[in-house]
N, C-alpha and C positions, 0 to 999 in steps of 0.2 A: 504494500500500500504506500503510495507516494503522497505524503501530506503536503509537499511543496506545490502540487498541482491543484490542491483544494482551494476554492475561492473563499473569500471572507464572508460570503453569503451564508455559509454553513453556521458561522458564529452568530448570525442574526436569525436565520430561518429556524434552526432547531430549538433554541429557547423560546422563540415566538410561538411555534406550534405547541410546545409543552405548556406555555402560559395560556394559550387559547383552550387547550384541553382541560386545564385546571379550572378555568373560569366556567366553561360549559358544565363540567362535572359539579362544581359548586352550585350553580343555578339549578340544575336538575335534581341534585340531592336535597337542596333546601325546599324545592317544590314537593318532592316526595315526602319529606318529613312533615311539612305543613299539612298535606293531605292525610297522612297517617294520624296526626294529632286531631284533626277535625273529625275523622272517622271514630277515633276513640271517644271524643266528647259526645258524639251522636249516640254511640253505643251506651255510654253511661246515662245519658238522658232517657233513652228508651228503656233501659233497665230500671231506672228510678220510677218512670211512669208506670211500667208493668207492676212494680212492687207496690206503688201507691194504689193502683186499681185493685190489686189482689187484697190489700189491707181493707179497703172500703168494702169489697165484696164479702170478706170474712166478717167484718163488723155488721153488715146488713144481715148476713145469715145468722148471726148470733143475736140479732135484735138490739144491738147496741147503738145503732145509728138512727 
């Protein structure tokens, strides 16, 4: 391999491509994390609503409500 024939573009191109890859990965990763967080919040809300409905139904069945 003859490094004397390599142009200086390699010193700009290679880090540039790596930087672009890091930025794109960061953006996609942050979107995926935000989506996962929202899905978890939705699951918790649905679970709480089911639990509340179950408690009300149990109280009605017992005649406490």
